[in-house]
C-alpha positions in Angstrom: -153.0 -39.1 232.3 -154.2 -37.7 229.0 -150.7 -38.1 227.6 -150.8 -41.8 228.6 -154.2 -42.3 226.9 -152.9 -40.6 223.8 -149.8 -42.8 223.7 -151.7 -46.0 224.4 -154.4 -45.4 221.8 -151.8 -44.2 219.2 -149.8 -47.4 219.9 -152.9 -49.5 219.2 -153.4 -47.7 215.8 -149.7 -48.3 215.0 -150.0 -52.0 215.8 -153.0 -52.5 213.6 -151.3 -50.7 210.8 -147.9 -52.3 211.2 -148.5 -56.0 212.1 -151.5 -56.5 209.9 -150.8 -56.7 206.1 -152.1 -53.8 203.9 -155.4 -55.2 202.5 -156.5 -56.6 205.8 -155.6 -53.6 207.9 -158.1 -51.5 206.1 -160.8 -53.9 207.2 -159.8 -53.1 210.8 -160.9 -49.5 210.4 -163.5 -50.4 213.1 -160.7 -50.8 215.7 -159.2 -47.4 214.7 -162.7 -45.8 214.8 -163.5 -47.1 218.3 -160.0 -45.9 219.5 -160.5 -42.4 218.0 -164.0 -42.1 219.5 -162.8 -43.2 223.0 -159.8 -40.8 222.7 -162.3 -38.0 222.0 -164.2 -39.0 225.2 -161.2 -39.4 227.4 -159.0 -36.6 226.3 -161.7 -34.1 225.4 -161.5 -31.5 222.6 -159.0 -32.6 219.9 -158.4 -35.9 221.6 -159.0 -37.9 218.4 -156.8 -35.4 216.5 -153.9 -36.0 219.0 -154.2 -39.7 218.7 -154.4 -39.5 214.9 -151.3 -37.3 214.8 -149.2 -39.6 217.0 -150.6 -42.7 215.5 -150.0 -41.3 212.0 -146.4 -40.5 212.7 -145.8 -44.0 214.2 -147.5 -45.7 211.3 -145.8 -43.5 208.7 -142.4 -44.6 210.1 -143.3 -48.2 209.7 -144.2 -47.9 206.0 -141.9 -45.4 204.4 -143.2 -45.9 200.9 -146.7 -44.8 201.8 -145.7 -42.8 204.9 -147.1 -39.5 203.8 -150.4 -41.0 202.9 -150.6 -43.0 206.1 -149.8 -40.0 208.2 -152.2 -37.7 206.3 -155.1 -40.0 206.4 -154.7 -41.0 210.1 -154.4 -37.3 211.1 -157.4 -36.4 208.8 -159.5 -39.2 210.4 -158.8 -37.8 213.9 -159.7 -34.3 212.7 -162.9 -35.6 211.1 -163.9 -37.5 214.3 -163.3 -34.4 216.5 -165.1 -32.2 213.9 -168.2 -34.3 213.7 -168.3 -34.7 217.4 -168.5 -30.9 217.6 -171.1 -30.7 214.8 -173.4 -33.4 216.4 -172.7 -32.1 219.9 -171.3 -35.3 221.3 -170.1 -34.6 224.8 -168.7 -37.2 227.3 -166.8 -36.1 230.4 -168.7 -37.6 233.3 -172.0 -38.1 231.4 -173.5 -40.7 229.3 -173.1 -40.1 225.6 -176.0 -40.1 223.2 -175.4 -43.4 221.3 -177.2 -42.2 218.1 -175.1 -39.0 217.9 -171.9 -41.0 218.3 -173.0 -43.5 215.7 -173.9 -40.7 213.3 -170.6 -38.8 213.8 -168.5 -42.0 213.4 -170.5 -43.1 210.3 -170.0 -39.8 208.5 -166.3 -39.6 209.5 -165.6 -43.2 208.4 -167.5 -42.9 205.1 -165.5 -39.7 204.2 -162.1 -41.2 205.1 -162.8 -44.5 203.3 -163.9 -42.7 200.2 -161.0 -40.3 200.3 -158.4 -43.0 200.7 -160.0 -45.0 197.9 -160.1 -41.9 195.6 -156.4 -41.1 196.4 -155.2 -44.6 195.6 -157.4 -45.1 192.6 -157.2 -41.7 190.9 -154.0 -40.0 192.0 -151.7 -43.0 192.3 -153.4 -45.4 189.8 -152.8 -48.3 192.2 -156.4 -49.4 192.1 -158.9 -49.2 189.2 -161.5 -46.4 189.2 -164.9 -48.1 189.6 -168.1 -46.6 190.7 -169.1 -49.9 192.2 -166.0 -49.8 194.4 -166.9 -46.2 195.4 -170.3 -47.3 196.4 -168.9 -50.2 198.3 -166.5 -47.9 200.2 -169.3 -45.6 201.2 -171.5 -48.5 202.3 -168.7 -50.3 204.2 -167.4 -47.0 205.7 -170.8 -46.1 206.9 -171.4 -49.6 208.3 -168.0 -49.6 210.0 -168.6 -46.2 211.5 -172.1 -47.1 212.8 -170.6 -50.3 214.4 -167.7 -48.4 215.9 -169.9 -45.6 217.2 -172.2 -48.1 218.9 -169.3 -50.0 220.4 -167.6 -46.8 221.7 -170.8 -45.4 223.1 -171.6 -48.7 224.8 -168.1 -49.1 226.3 -168.2 -45.5 227.5 -171.7 -45.6 229.0 -171.4 -49.1 230.6 -167.8 -49.2 231.7 -165.6 -46.2 231.2 -167.6 -43.0 232.1 -166.8 -43.3 235.8 -163.0 -43.5 235.2 -161.5 -40.2 236.4 -158.2 -39.1 234.7 
């Protein structure tokens, strides 16, 4: 069943990366964040990493020009989510999760990945201009998206999903 969850969640990440055009798909980071948080709850340790790995491979195949970046950042996002879930001691199987810890873990993860992707495309590839205002906006929007996603994932888990046995 964990393989099914991984495949399903990875497919959702792929769909948001493939069918939504590039500037807008980055605004849907909330969807990816909720999916990764729920994957960590359902699959357990390294659940978000597995989903990030498979979702990154699928997304990279859909955009060959930016494939390595897409794969790397999707995998890194999963690793960050799992890492900060361990740091903030977010546990889920069978229990209610602490909403504030989930929100904090997702806020930090999303802020880091948002800033890293902006930095990569602005500094390393020169696709975007380097602007401190944009860096601040990425930190603000990444943190806000992470808080929103953390709240949504914790709410969904505590209210509807915690009693589902895999």
